[in-house]
N, C-alpha and C positions, 0 to 999 in steps of 0.2 A: 117121513116118520123117523127114519134112522138118524137124520140130522137133528131132529128135535130131541131124541133120546141122548144123542151125543152131546148136544149143547147143555142139556140138563145135567148130565154127568160131569161135564167140565165145570159148570157153575158150582155143583155140589163139592167137587174136589177142591176147587179154588176157595170156596167158603170154609171148608174144613181146614185146609192148609193155612189160610189167612187167620182163622180163629186160633189155630195152634201157635202160629207165629206171634200173634198179639198176646196170647196167654203166656207163652214162654218169655217174651220180651218184658211183659209186666212183672212176671215173677222174678226175672233176673234183675230188673231195675229195683224192685222192692227189696230183694234180699241183698243185693250188692251195694246199695247206697248206705254209707255209714249213717248211723242215727245221730241226729243233731241234738246233743244233750243240752246245749244252751237254750234251745227253744223251751224246754220244760223248766229249766232253772230260772228263767227270767219272768215266768208267769207266776205271780203270787198265788198262794192257796186261797186267800180271801181277796176276791176281786171287787168287793164293795168299795164304793167311793167314800168320801168323808161325810160325816154327819155334822151339819152345822146347826146347832141348837143349844141355847143356853140352859145348862142344867147344873144342879148342885153337885158337889163332889160326892162320889160314892165312898163307902167306908174303906175299901181297899186303897183308894187313891189318897184319902185323908191320912190313913195310917202311914203311908209312904211319904207324902208331901209335907206334913207338919213336922217341924223341927228347926234346928239351926243348920245353916248351910254356908259353905265357903266356896268362893269362886276359884276353881282350880286351874282352868286353862281356857284359852281362846280356841274355839273350834273352827270358826270361819265366818263367812258372810253370805247373805242371800245373793241371788244372781244380780239384783239391782240394789245396790247400797246407796245410802244418802250421805251427805256431808258429815252428819253427826256420827257416822259409823267409825270415824277416825281410822280409815283404811291406811296402811295394811296391818297395823298392830292392834286395832280395836281400842275401846275405852280401857282406861287403866283400872280395871276391876279385879285383877288377879290378886288373891289373898284377902279380898274384902268379904264381909259376911252379911247374910240375910237371915231373918227370923220369920218363919211361917207357922203360926199357931191358929187354932180354930177361932180364938177370941182376940188375936193380936197379930199384926204384921209390922215388921220394921225393915226398912232398907237404909237406915241411918249408917249402917256399916259400909255403904258405898261412899267412903269418906272423901274422895276426890271430886265428887259431883253433887253439888247441892240440889240441882234440879231433879235428881233421882232419889233423894232422901225423903222417905215417908215413914210416919208412924200412925197406924190406924188401929183403933179399938173396934172390935167386931167387924172386920173387913168382909166385903162380899167376894167370896171365892166362887168362880163359876168355870165349868168346863164349857168352852165356847165352840170347840170343834173336836171331833174324834175321827181320826184317820185309821183305817184298818190295815194298811200296808204302806210300805215306803213309796210305791209308785203314786198312790193317791195323795200322800202327804206332799211329795215333791210337786205334783201337778198343781196343788192348791197354793203352797207357800213358796215354791221356787228356792228352797233351801236344801242343800245337800248336807245332811248331818253325818259326819264321819262315823263309821261303825254301825249305821242303821241298816238292819237286815230287811229283806224283802217282806217278811210277814210280821214285822214289828208294828205294834199299835202305838199311836201317838195321841195323847190328849193335850189339848191346848188350854191352859188355865190363865184366866184373867183375874185381876184383883181390882175391886172397886172401893171407893171411899163411901161409907154408908151415909154420910151427911149430904154429899152432893150427888151420889149415884154415878159419878164419873170414874172411869178407869184410870189407873196410873200408867205411865208411858213405857212399860215393859210387861212382858208376859213370860210364861214358862211352858216348856214342852216336857211332858212326862212320858217316857218311853217304857212301856210294859210295867209300869209301877216299880221299876228298878234303876231308872236313870233320870236325872233331872237336868234340864238345860234352860238357861236364861236367854231370852231373846230381848235385845235392846238395840234399837236403831238399826235393824237388819243385820245385827251381829250376834253370834251365838257363843255361849260360854258353858262349859261343863261345870256342874256344881258337885261338891262332895258333902255328904251329910256328916255333921259333927255330933249332934245329939237329937234325940226324939223330942 
């Protein structure tokens, strides 16, 4: 009987000692490990994926998007560019102008490229994709837009010819309704608004 009591006491002491060691070790590990701040900073607040659905422009996007625009600078290329990308300088669009109005679209200002010159009355403007953060945008388009922040929203706008219902060979990225980017042949250009 004494042996049994002794064995139970030893087991209890070891259990208590082991429990304290585990608790002390866990507490020490938790408190002494530096917090990895990058883990939090790389996770976007809005983790929704992109919505792919053709919709009309909303009023806020119309107010921003409609106007005269000048191609200001080359931003870069998608991860997979094609021969028409004119790598590494991109198409010669810098300084050229575009007009986007509710009832009229003109890319005749892209003077060096006849194949990109369109004039459309009552064009079909559609938001084809909405991405709610930079991670989702990159995952879908494989384009790294310089200066795009993790929680920036990107709307992809296509323009169609109302007579044929076919799209023209470039589109636009609207970032938070305060930045417009032209996408042509896997090449992206920053645009600057000239007039409303």
